[in-house]
C-alpha positions in Angstrom: 250.2 227.2 43.1 254.0 226.7 43.1 255.3 224.1 40.7 258.5 222.3 41.9 261.5 222.7 39.6 262.0 219.5 37.6 264.1 220.6 34.6 266.8 223.1 34.1 267.6 224.5 30.6 271.3 224.8 29.8 271.3 225.4 26.0 268.9 225.8 23.2 269.2 226.6 19.5 266.6 226.8 16.8 267.2 226.9 13.1 264.5 227.4 10.5 264.3 228.2 6.7 261.8 228.6 3.9 261.9 225.0 2.7 263.4 222.9 5.4 261.0 223.5 8.3 262.8 224.0 11.6 265.2 222.2 13.9 265.5 222.7 17.7 268.5 221.4 19.7 268.3 221.6 23.5 270.3 220.5 26.5 268.2 220.0 29.6 269.1 218.6 33.1 266.6 216.6 35.1 266.3 217.1 38.9 268.3 213.8 39.4 271.3 215.4 37.6 270.9 213.4 34.3 271.7 215.5 31.2 269.6 215.2 28.0 270.8 216.5 24.7 268.2 216.2 21.8 267.2 217.6 18.5 263.8 217.6 16.8 262.1 218.7 13.6 258.9 220.7 13.3 256.8 222.8 10.9 258.2 225.9 12.6 260.6 226.9 15.4 257.9 226.6 18.2 256.6 223.3 16.9 260.2 221.9 16.7 260.9 223.1 20.3 257.8 221.5 21.7 258.5 218.3 19.7 261.9 218.1 21.3 260.6 218.8 24.8 258.0 216.1 24.3 260.7 213.6 23.3 262.5 214.3 26.6 259.7 214.7 29.1 256.9 212.7 27.5 254.3 214.5 29.6 253.9 217.9 28.0 251.4 218.6 25.2 251.5 222.0 23.4 247.8 223.0 23.0 248.2 226.5 21.6 250.7 229.3 21.1 250.6 232.9 20.0 253.5 235.3 19.2 253.0 239.0 18.6 254.5 242.4 18.8 253.3 244.8 21.5 255.1 247.9 20.1 256.3 248.7 16.6 259.7 250.3 17.2 263.0 248.8 16.0 263.6 247.4 19.5 260.0 246.3 19.8 258.5 244.6 22.8 257.1 241.1 21.9 254.6 238.9 23.7 254.4 235.0 23.8 251.3 233.1 25.0 251.7 229.3 25.4 249.0 226.8 26.5 250.2 223.4 27.6 248.8 220.3 29.1 250.9 218.7 31.9 249.7 215.7 33.9 246.1 216.3 32.6 246.1 220.0 33.8 245.9 222.9 31.3 248.4 225.7 32.0 248.9 229.1 30.3 252.1 231.1 30.3 252.5 234.7 29.0 255.8 236.4 28.8 257.1 239.6 27.3 260.4 239.9 25.4 262.5 242.9 24.4 264.0 243.1 20.8 
């Protein structure tokens, strides 16, 4: 099922530390052309990111996420699994990242 493009990501930045939690700053553009720049706090970088996205869209709920390494080399391959609820429908996304 193809999902129509609604948002476009222009910029994102995440900062985290041992005592301060995390902050995510994002610039998104809605399909109408309206730009949104926001920041949000969270318990960690992923929590901060989804808190920020929720502030803008108000229709995405982070249900679960998992981050792990697939290989152990210095330039390891990582994998991210994310489960969200959007408009009452549960969706999973899996992506791989190079170090």
